[in-house]
N, C-alpha and C positions, 0 to 999 in steps of 0.2 A: 442754275440748272433746274430742270423739272424732274421730280421723283414721283413714281407711282408706287403705292403700297397695296398689295392684294391681300384681303382678309377682313375680318370683322370682329375679332375677339380681343382679349386682353393683351395677348402677344403683339398683335398689330397696333393696338393703341400705344404700347410701350415703344414699339419701333417708330411710329410716327412721332411720338413725343421726343425721342432722341434725334430723329432726322431733322426735326424743327429747329434744333439747336445748331445745326451745321451752317456755317458761313457760306458754303457753296451753293445752298439750296434757296431758290427764290419762290418756287411753287411746289406744293404737295397735293397730290390727288390720292384718295383712298377709295378702293372699290371692294365691297360696298361700304365698309366702315361701320361705325355705330355712333350714337349721339354723343358719346364722350369725346369723340375726335373732332367734333364740329369746329372747335376753335383752333385746330392744328392744320386743317387744310380743307380742300373741296371734296365732299362726299360724292361719289359717282354711283348712280343707281344701275350698276351692272353686277349681277350675281357672280361670285368668285369662280363658279364652275364654267362660266361662259368664256372660254379661252379665246375664241376667235373675236368675240366682241371686245374683249379686253385688248387684244393685239391691235384691232382696228382703232380703238381709242388711243392707244400709245402712239401708233403711226400718225393719226390725224393731229394729235396735240404735241408731237415732237418731244415725247418723253425721253429724257436722257438716261434714266436708270429706273428699273422696276425691281422691287424687293418683294419676295413672295413669303407669306406666313404659313398657310395651312398645308398639311401633308397631302390632303385629298386632291388639292389643285395641282401639286407637283406630280402626283401619280397619274393625273389625267394628261400630263405632257405640256404644260404651259410653257416651260422653258424651251422645249423643242420648237413650239410654234413661234415663239418670240425670236429665237435664234435664226429660225428659217427665214424670218423677215428682216434679219439684220438688226434687231432691237437688243439693246443691252439689258441683261436681266441677271440677278444674283439668285441662284438656286440650282439644284441638280436636275438633270434630265429625267424623263420618265424611267429610263433604264436604271440610272443610278439611284432613284428613289426607292428601288426594290429592296434596298437594305432595311427600309421600314415597312414597305407594303407587303413584303413576304419574309416572315420569320425564318422560313426554311432557306430562302436564298441567302439571307444574312449569315445563317449558321454555316452553311456550306463554304461561304467565302472566308469566314473566320477560320474554319478548319483548314482550308486550302493554304492560307497565308500565316498559319501558326499564331493567330490572335487568341489569347487565353479566354476561355469561356467554359460554361458547364457542358457536361455530356448531354446528348439529346437523341430523340427519335422522332420521326414524322409519321402520322397516321391519318388514314382516310376511312378507317373502319372502327366503329365503336367497340365491338367485341375485342378486337386485337389490342386496342388502346387500354381497355379496362384490364386485360390480362397483363400488359406491360406494367401498369401502375401497381397491380397486386404483387408483381414479382419485385418491383423496385422498392415499394414501401413509401411511406411519408416521413418528412415533408417532401413535396414534389411540386413542380410548377407546370400549369397547363396554360398554353398560349394558342389562341386561335391565329391562324396564319395571316390573314389580311389586316387592313387598317381598321382599328377599332376605337380610335380616339383615346387611346391610353386605358381603355376599360375591358379589353379582351383577354385579361390575364387573371388567373387564380393561383395564389400561393396556397396550396392545400396542405394543412397540417394533420390530416387524417385521410385514410383511404376512402371513406364514404364522401367526404368533401370533394376529393378528386374525381370520383365517379360521377357525382352530381354535376360538376363542371363539364365533364366530358359529355354527359347526356344533353346538357344545354347546348354545347358546341355542335354536337352532331345532329341536333334537331333542325339545324340550318342546312338545306340541301347543298351537297357538293363541298361542304366545309372540310378544311384540312387543319389538323391540330399538331402542334409541336409540343412534345413533353420533354421537360428539361430537368436536369439535376438542380436541386435547391442549393443556392449559394448562401452561406452564412457569413455575416460580417457587417461592415459599415457601408451603406450605400451613398453615393454621391453622383451629381450630374456634372459632366464636363462638356462644354460646347466650344467648338473651334470654328474659326473662319478659315476656309481653305479654297484654293483655286485648282485643286487637283494635285498639286505638288507641294506647295508651302502650306503648313498647318500652323495657325496662330491661335493658341488657347485663350479663351476668355477666363474670367474669374470663376471659381468653383461655387456651386450652390448645392443645397440638399432639399429635395422635394419631400412632401408628405403625401403619400398616395392613398392611404386609407381614409375613409370618409370621416371617421370619428376619433375623438381623443384616445390616447394610448395606442394608436395604430390599430384600432378596432374597426369592424365594418367592411364593406365591399371596396374594391379598388375603384379609383376615380381617375380623372384626367389630372389630378393634383390639387390639393387643398391649401397649399402654401409652401413658401421656400424661405430660406435665409441664406445670406452670403456676406462675407466668405465663410468657409468651413475650416475652423482652426485645426481640426484633426488631420486635414489633408495638407501636408506640408509640401514644400517645393520638390523634395525627393520623390514623393508619391506622384506628384503631377508630372515630373519628368519620366517616371516609370510608365505612367499611363500614356504619355505621348509616344514613347519609344517602343512600347510593346503592343499598344492598341490603336491609337488614332493614326499615327504615321504608317504603320504596316497596312492598315486598312485602306488608307488613301492611295498608297503606292500599289497595292494589290489591285484596286479598282482601276487605276490608270493602266496597269499592265494588261488587264483584261479588256481594255478598250471602252470602259465605262467610267471615265474620270468623274470624280465627285467635286462639284463647285457649289459652294454655299455654306450653310450652317451644319456642320457635322456634330451630331449630338451622341455622346456615349453615356449610357446608363452603366455605372461601374460599381462593382463590389470590392471593397478592400477586405480580403480574406486573410487567414493566417498564412496562406501560401502566396500572398501578393495580390495585385489587382487582377480582376477577372471581368469580362464583359457580360452584363445582363442583357443588353440590347443596344442596337443603334437606331437613332431617329434621323430623318433626312431634313430636319428643320429646327429652328429655335424652339426650345421648350416653352410650354405655357403651363405653369406660371413662372418658369425660370427666367424668361425674358423680363418679367416685371421686377424680379429681384436683382438681376444682374445689370441690366442696362442703366438704371439710375446711378450705379457706381462708376460707370464709364465716363472719364473726363475728356478723353480724346474725341475728335470729330469722327463720328460713326460712318458717315458717308465717305469721307476722305479714306478711311481705313479700307472700306470695301473697294473703292475705285483703285486705290494703290495696289491692293492685292490682286485685283483682276488684271492690272497692267504689270504684274510681276515686279512691283516696287517694294522696298522694305516697309514693314509696318511695325510701329512701336507704340503699344497702347499704354495709356496712363490711367490709373485707377484711383478712386476716392478710397481712403483708408477706413472710412466709417463702415459700419454694418448696415445691412438692410434686412427687414423682415417684411414679407408680403403675406398677408392673410386673405384667403379666398372666402367670400361670402356667397353661399350657394343656395339654390331653391330647396325648400324643406324636404323634398322626397328624392333629391339627387343622391346617387346616380341613376336610380330607377326611373325617375320622371322629372320633368322641369315645370316651372311655374311661369305662367304668362299673365300679365295684367295686374300684378300686385304693386301698388304705389311704393316708391322708395323716396325717402327724404334725406338728402345729403347736405349737411351744413356747409356753408361757403367758407367757414373759417378754420377748416381742418389743416393741420400741419402736414399730414400725410399726402402722398400723391394717390389719387384714386383712378385706377384703370378700369374701364368698362369692358366686361366680358360677354354679358348677355342682357342688354337693356334696350328699351325703346322709349319714344316720347309720344304720348297721346294727350292732346289738348293742353300741351305745355307742361305736363307732369311726366316725370321719369318712372318707368314701370319695369318690372322683371320681364325678361324675354329669353329665357334659357335655363340650362342646368347650373352652370357657374355664372354668377351675375356681376360681382365686383371683385377687384383685387386691391387691397388697401396696403400701401407700401410706406414704411417709416424708416428714417435713419436713426442711428445711435452710435455713440463712441464706443459702446460695448454691445454685445449681442443682447444682453438683458435689457439695456436701455432702448434698443431698437424695438424689441418685443413689447416693452411697456408702452412705448409711443404708438405703435401700431394698434394695440388693443384699446388704448384710450380713444382713438378715433373710430375704430370699428364699432365701438359701443355707442357712439354718437349718431351713427347712421340708423335711421328708423325704417324698418320694413317687417311686417308681421310674418312674412313667408320665407325669411332667410335664416340660415344657420351657418355656423363656422366652428372650426376647431379652436380650442383654447390653448393648444400646446405647441404651436408652430415655433420652431427654434429650441424646443425643450428636449426632444427625444431623437434617437436614431430611428430611421425608417426601416421596415422589413428586417428587424433584428429579432432573432428568436428569444433574446433575453426579455423582450417586451411581451412575450406570449404567456 
């Protein structure tokens, strides 16, 4: 069969890498892809936002399955267009993607179906928002309502920090802000495959959102993950499924917006049980790079079986993975373009490209997050050691990375 993967980052590289292992797949096309994916399939020079061009390509080339990576493409309605043409595609519709593209929509849905989450209020006026923050106090969470590539969130530990975040948010015309209760505890990521009814959880990972060591600095799209997360046992996973993921999927189906695709829950394990930080409508990045290398089952077969309402039983590698993101020196404020990267060919780690390009045969930086270096280990400490051994062999003057992936809890007040 022929598979089309839409996207160009580390997540899509990891998906293509796993799809390549499937015995069902004869040809892989990636639009637009990046240079790290050249050995996995044919790169198609169609921007990911050009939905009609992608659908034309899929029709013309008789693509059997399309897998979508980025949330912005889902929010534009790529699934709606493909399904209108009778093309098989794995991902949520534009309407269902609103669980990520609108924080307010997601919060209302959670409240409606009793999905545990923090209290919140929505604001379109700076003065009213500041007054609310002053009444509630800190810590408090400020979230811009739309898609912000994981960076539109401020966890403010003081009133001035919260007000500064609000001023930045409301400097954007017609912006809407959701102000949430701060949830204290242990954060983890759970991603499930779902067809709108059946929810199949993948292995758990923990992301590291802050830019610098010890969870310091601004929020990012994610600076690294590890998997599995020993603190999250089967009882907690079951609780998350029964109280959060399944009720959300069931509620969306009841509301006529069934969710098909990768349902991503950012979850906080609090003293009162699991609570939802947010939902995303796609595979996480860098979660994909940490989780998919541990999947032993045929990824494509699992997706197809789920779409056809067949039983899905996933098998996992017992080893740990640690994925370390190497980012441009000023990320997340800005990105670096054109700085040469030397990647040795004898690395034991898997290197997924997030933001690279090739100029005159040389690999260069081409984005904020540039590489994701993923290593295995029989213990978490071993996986971490192996990952950093290879990270330090990659030469680029304009890249930085966190040194503590796998070492700390994220978003935990104990680290402040």
